[in-house]
C-alpha positions in Angstrom: 159.8 47.0 177.9 162.0 47.5 175.3 165.7 47.7 175.5 168.2 49.5 173.2 170.8 47.7 171.6 174.3 47.8 169.6 172.6 46.8 166.0 174.5 43.9 164.5 176.1 44.3 161.0 173.7 44.4 158.2 173.7 43.3 154.6 174.7 45.9 151.9 173.0 44.6 149.4 169.2 45.3 149.8 167.0 44.8 147.2 163.6 45.6 147.6 161.7 46.9 150.8 157.7 45.2 151.4 155.7 47.6 153.7 152.5 47.0 155.5 150.1 49.3 157.0 146.3 49.4 157.9 144.3 51.8 160.4 146.6 54.9 160.4 148.2 54.3 157.8 148.0 57.9 156.0 149.7 59.3 158.5 152.2 56.9 158.7 152.9 57.2 154.9 153.3 60.8 154.8 155.7 61.1 157.8 157.7 58.2 156.0 158.1 58.5 152.3 158.2 61.9 152.0 161.8 61.9 153.2 162.8 59.4 150.5 164.6 60.9 147.9 164.0 60.2 144.2 167.0 58.0 143.9 166.0 55.6 146.8 167.8 52.7 145.3 165.4 49.9 145.8 161.4 49.9 144.5 158.9 49.6 148.1 156.1 47.5 147.4 153.3 48.7 149.7 150.0 47.0 151.2 147.2 49.5 153.0 144.0 47.9 153.9 141.5 50.4 152.9 138.0 50.3 151.3 137.5 47.1 148.4 135.4 50.1 146.1 138.6 52.5 147.2 140.4 54.4 144.1 143.6 55.9 143.8 143.3 58.8 145.9 145.9 57.0 148.3 148.6 57.1 145.7 147.8 60.7 143.6 147.9 62.3 147.4 151.5 60.5 148.5 152.8 61.0 145.0 152.4 64.8 145.2 154.1 64.8 148.7 157.4 62.6 147.4 160.2 63.0 145.8 160.1 59.1 144.8 157.3 58.3 142.0 153.9 56.5 144.4 151.3 55.0 142.5 149.0 52.1 142.3 150.6 48.5 140.8 149.7 47.5 137.6 150.2 43.9 136.3 152.8 43.0 134.8 154.9 46.2 135.2 158.7 45.8 136.9 159.2 47.1 140.2 162.4 49.8 139.9 164.0 51.5 142.4 163.3 54.9 143.5 159.1 54.2 142.9 156.4 53.0 146.0 153.5 50.6 144.3 150.8 50.6 146.1 148.4 47.6 146.3 145.1 48.5 144.7 141.4 47.9 146.1 140.0 44.5 146.2 143.5 42.5 144.8 146.5 41.4 146.5 150.0 42.1 145.5 152.6 39.8 144.3 156.2 39.9 142.9 157.0 37.2 140.6 160.5 35.9 140.3 161.7 38.6 137.2 160.7 40.9 139.6 157.9 41.9 138.1 154.4 42.5 139.7 150.7 40.5 139.7 147.8 41.4 140.9 145.0 38.8 142.1 141.8 38.4 143.4 142.1 35.4 145.2 140.4 34.7 148.1 140.8 37.5 151.2 144.1 36.4 154.1 143.6 37.5 157.4 139.6 38.8 156.3 142.0 41.2 153.8 142.2 41.8 150.0 145.0 42.7 149.6 146.8 40.9 152.7 150.3 41.9 154.1 151.1 38.3 154.7 150.4 37.8 150.6 153.0 40.4 149.8 155.6 39.6 152.4 155.2 36.2 151.6 155.6 36.5 148.0 158.7 39.1 148.2 160.1 36.3 150.4 160.4 33.7 147.9 161.8 36.3 145.8 164.1 38.2 147.7 165.3 36.1 150.3 167.8 37.8 153.1 167.9 41.0 150.3 164.1 41.9 151.3 163.4 44.4 154.1 159.8 43.7 155.4 158.4 46.7 157.5 155.1 46.6 159.7 153.3 49.9 161.1 150.4 50.6 162.4 147.2 48.6 162.2 144.4 47.4 164.2 144.5 43.9 163.4 147.3 40.7 162.9 148.0 40.8 159.2 151.6 40.4 158.3 152.9 38.5 161.0 153.2 35.1 159.1 154.5 37.4 156.4 157.5 38.7 158.7 158.3 34.9 159.7 158.7 33.8 156.5 161.0 37.5 156.1 162.7 36.1 159.0 163.0 32.3 158.5 164.8 33.4 154.7 167.3 35.7 156.1 165.6 39.4 155.6 165.5 42.1 157.9 162.8 42.8 160.1 161.4 46.4 161.2 158.5 47.3 162.9 156.8 50.5 164.1 157.1 51.0 168.2 153.7 50.4 169.3 153.5 53.2 171.3 154.1 55.2 168.2 151.1 53.8 166.6 147.5 54.7 166.3 147.0 51.6 166.6 149.4 49.4 168.0 147.5 45.5 167.1 149.5 45.3 164.1 153.0 45.8 165.4 152.9 43.9 168.8 151.5 41.0 166.7 154.3 41.3 165.3 156.9 41.9 167.8 154.9 38.8 169.4 155.3 36.2 166.3 159.3 36.6 165.5 162.3 38.2 166.4 162.4 41.5 165.1 165.3 43.1 164.0 164.6 46.9 164.5 161.6 48.0 166.3 161.3 52.2 165.7 159.4 55.3 166.5 157.5 56.2 163.4 159.6 59.3 162.6 162.9 57.4 162.6 161.7 54.9 160.1 162.5 57.0 157.1 166.2 57.7 158.1 166.8 54.0 158.8 166.0 52.8 155.8 168.1 55.4 153.9 171.0 54.4 155.3 170.3 50.2 155.4 169.7 50.7 151.7 172.7 52.8 151.3 175.3 52.2 154.1 178.0 54.5 152.1 175.6 57.5 152.8 176.8 59.0 156.0 174.4 58.8 158.7 173.3 61.8 160.7 170.3 60.7 162.7 170.3 59.7 166.3 168.0 56.3 165.2 167.6 54.1 168.1 167.3 50.7 167.6 165.6 48.1 170.2 165.2 44.5 170.1 161.9 42.9 171.7 161.9 41.4 175.5 158.3 40.2 175.6 
């Protein structure tokens, strides 16, 4: 069972968030993203596993609920603060050195396209220790290798507490793969992200952080 601990001092220069979610993702994203303000100071690149023939419903639905802008990522657009970029159906989402987005139809990774691992590894290459990786609910292990890479380059790792996930496999796999900095209930992730990307803001939440003890 996870134990609560006092978090170590955090960096104050995070530049981007990479987020991965699969089964149960609609509920998770609806819980987190509407709590972020339009002035959220970093971009969020996200992979939600979905049907390869899917449309842009998820982006349009979330955008209608959120102050941040939510859209389907487009080739060569620049990742900007206050925007959530969702990988389009049947394309991997990557980030280039100049912080522009790139789409790829390369083969599936972990039986998935888009793949969370592909996004995480790409973001780790570009942002290094300035990246926050977030793994949410899901029924497979996609994202575990990418989270390992985020940790290797000095980035921050955040995983949804498996007990609060609709499908625990993905967060459990990430926890088993590498040392996770913060394991949080779904309802506390938004407040944590707000605090960590804007440390000057007064934190009025009662967010608990925990580390894996498996």
